C-alpha angles and dihedrals in degrees: 000000000000116000114199127203107245099175110131128199114220121201120212114242126187093231112070093206091050089047092055092047093050093047091050092050092048093049093048093048092051092047090051091049092051092049092049092048092049093048094047095050093043090055091051097053110124099227098095093038092055090046090052093049092050097039110120091358115145121193128208120269091264130091123298119212126179131219119180123183131177143047091299093043097110094048092047093046092047091053092048091049091052091052101042102028114175091002085085105075096194141336146201121211122191116186141150122286110277094018098097114095098195141297125325116205114263092000129117109220120202126185113202146171127293138215087004115043119236138188092287089055088059095043093048091050091048090051088054092049090051090049094057097044119118096012121150135222089267093059128087133210110207101208117193113192131187139161117294091041091116091070099028098049110050146141105176126214089204130051112290091241092059093045090053091046093051090049091051091048091053093047093047095051094051098250113170124240094261091054092046093050094046088064095038091059092059095048093050138079092207106038131083094040094312096117090057088054089053090053093053135149084029117085118249120215105192125195112192132198105198124226097166126085112258092016098257101188094204092057103044104102083350091292104276090178104029133080111263119243094187120091138213087253090057091051094050091048091055091050089052095043094059099029092238121191109233132168119243088255092054092045089053090054089056086068095056116095120226126226112292097185132038121183100186102060135095116181135197125189111218108180145353145178090280088069090050092053093045091054092048089050091052093048092050091052091050089053093055101264125128099232130208124185104215095186144331090208103066108160118160142091111315092230091053092052092050092048090048093054089048090052090054089051091055092046092051096037094115099053117125098217136053118274135188126195116197129197124180127189138075126289128196134227124218104210115231099153143033101245131120125263148087139244094270094049090047091049092052095046091047088061094054095084095050097048096043110134093005097128113225095018124128136162126197135170130188141180111236091225092062096244126092113196116311093335140096092240126095092212144299143288130203133171139183091288099050099090093050091046091053093044090054087058093048095256121139115205094211092054092047092053091048088056093043087234101137093134095066094042093051090045088061092056100039087252100133114109109216119189103145119224107331104196095242139077120194104142126270138303126210123191135191113203124197107184119196 
C-alpha cells in the first residue's frame, strides 16, 4: 500500500481571506499530486505484467528454477510463485534493502546495496550462479529482471573496492544509465549476456520490467541475459570522456568484447515509463485537468527539467482552465555539493523559483520505485508558495541546489513525497499542475 506524505506548509499572510484562499489552493494541489502519484505507480506495478507474460506458458518437462534481480524482484518473484506454485523447484531473489516483503517458499531472498553494489550483491549473484549449475537442455531458468539489477546482481572481475569507486565516479560526473552500464558489463562476470551463458545449456525465459528509455534490453540491469550491443570502443570512449580513474586490470577489461549472440534466451518486456505517463495522464484528466504528455524520454540535468516546467507554467499562467504537463524519463544530477537529495527532489526544487507567486501552480517529480537517490523519499513537491516559505526560514534555493541538498529544503516545507518501496521500477514521472 502506498503511503503518501500529506504534510502541508502554510504561509502566514496579512489578509485572513487571502490566507484561507492560499491554504485551500495549496491543500488541493498537494492532494491532487498525491492522487496522481498513487494512480501512476499502481498502474506500473509488475503483477499484471508478469501474469500476462506467463499466461498460457508451458515449460519443458525439465526443472524450472527462478532468479529475480532488481528493485521489483520480490514483487515479480512473488507473482510468479503464485502462478506456478510447485512447478518452480527453487529460486533466488536479489533486491534492494527494504524492498523484500517477507519469505517466499523455497526461495532465497537477498537484500543488497544500490546504487553501489555491496557484499550482499556479490553473495546473491553467487547464489544465483550456484542455482543454475548443472542444468540440462530440458530445464528452464525463469529470469525476472527489473531496474537496479546492475548494482544488486553482481560478481565483479575487479576488487569490490574498485567496482564501488568506478560506480561512484560515474554517478558523480553525471554519466547516464547507458554509459554506466556499458562499463559495468565489462567489469562483471554476470552482465552483458554472461549470466545466460552460465545458465546454458538450460533455456532462459526472461521477463523484463524496463527502467531505461527506449527499453534497450541489453542495458536494463546491464543485460545479464541479453546480447550486448555496446562495444569495447564504446567503453573506452566513456572512460576518456569523463577522465575516469581505472586500474590497469580494469582498463584491460575494457578491451574484452561481450557476448553478441545467445541461443538459449527468450525475452518479454512487461512494462515501461510510457505506462507510467499514461496512468498519470488518465489521473490528471479525472481530476479536471487537461493533460498533455510532453515526453516519455526526458533525459537531461534535473535542474534544467525543473526550470523548463517552470517556464511552461509562466507561459500558460493566464489560461482559464486547469492544465497538466507530464514528462517521463530519467534525469541526471551533476554533483557540486555534499548535501542530501535525489534527481526528482532536485528537479522539483529547481522549479520553485520559476513558479513563485503563480497561484495554482505546482511541480512534483517521483521515482516509480519509491526511492530517489540515497534517500527515503520517492521525490519532491513544490508549489507557488515554496520559495517564500524557504526564504522565511532563511533558506536560499540557489544555494541549496548548489549544495545538492534538496532533501533538507523540501523537508522544511512538507515537500518530500514519501511512498516507501513500491515494488516496481519504470523510471520517473514529473508533472506540472496549473489549477484554475
